[in-house]
N, C-alpha and C positions, 0 to 999 in steps of 0.2 A: 944249192941255191941258184945255180946257173939256169935251171929250167924256169924258175920264176922270173929271173931277169930277162930271159929270152921271150917269155910270154908278155911281159910288160913292154918290151921293145916292139913286139909285133902289134901291140895295141896303140903304139905311138907314145907311150909314157916312158920317158927317159929319166932315170933317177940320178940326181946329182951326187950321190954317194954310193959306196959299195955296200952290198948287202952282207958281204963277208965281214966287213968292219962292224956293221950293225950287229951281226951275230956275236962277235967278240965282245963288243960293248954291252950287249944285252946279257950275255952270260956272266960277264964280270959284275955288272950291276945286280943281277939276280943272286950271284954268289955272295956279294957284300950284304944284301938285304937278308938273305937266309942266315948268314953268319951272325949278323946283329940280332935277328929275331931269336936264333938259337941261344945266343948269349943272354938275351933279356928274359926269355921264357924258361930256359933250362939251367944254364951254367951258373949265373949269378944267384937265382933263387936257391939252388942247392948250396952254394957257398954261404949265403945268408942263413939258411936253415942250420947248417952245421955250426956256424959261428954262434947263433942264438942258443943252440943246444949246449954248447960248451961253456958259454959265458953268462947264461941267464941268471944264475944265482950269485954271481960274483961281480956283476957290472955296477959301476958307479952311476950317478945321475946323468952326467953328460953322455956317457957311453950308452945308457939306456935310451936317451933321446935319439941318438944316432941309430940304434937298433930299431926303434919304432919307425924312423924315417925310411930305412932300408926295407922294412917289412911293408910299409905303405907303398914305396916306389916299385918294388918287385911283386906286388900283390897278384897280378895276373899269373905270373909264373908259379908263385906259391899256391895259388888256387888250382892251377893245372897239375901240380905235383901232389896236392893234398891227399888224393886217394892212396898214395903210396908211402906217405910219410906219417910218423907218429908225433902229433903235436901235444900229446898229454904230458903233464909235468911228471917228473920222477917222484916216486913215493918218498915220503920223509923218512929219514933214518930213525929207527926206534932206539930210544935211550932207556936202558934198563938198569 
């Protein structure tokens, strides 16, 4: 980054801040955004999917409303993962 600051100073543009600090802040901000995006699009939808798969037939009414909310809230991630997940219900057990 010193080459960029040298070129800016030769043009008469003096920056009031350090570009090294800017790079650190930029990397930290990018890491936070990528972490949040990964959690929203991958981690939480997988957790919701496995929870739904486990509790779908045993959930009460309030729990079902919460399940619908999470499905709606994390819908972009569910949609992103849908080619790899099986959303079909389990077959009914046969009683003979």
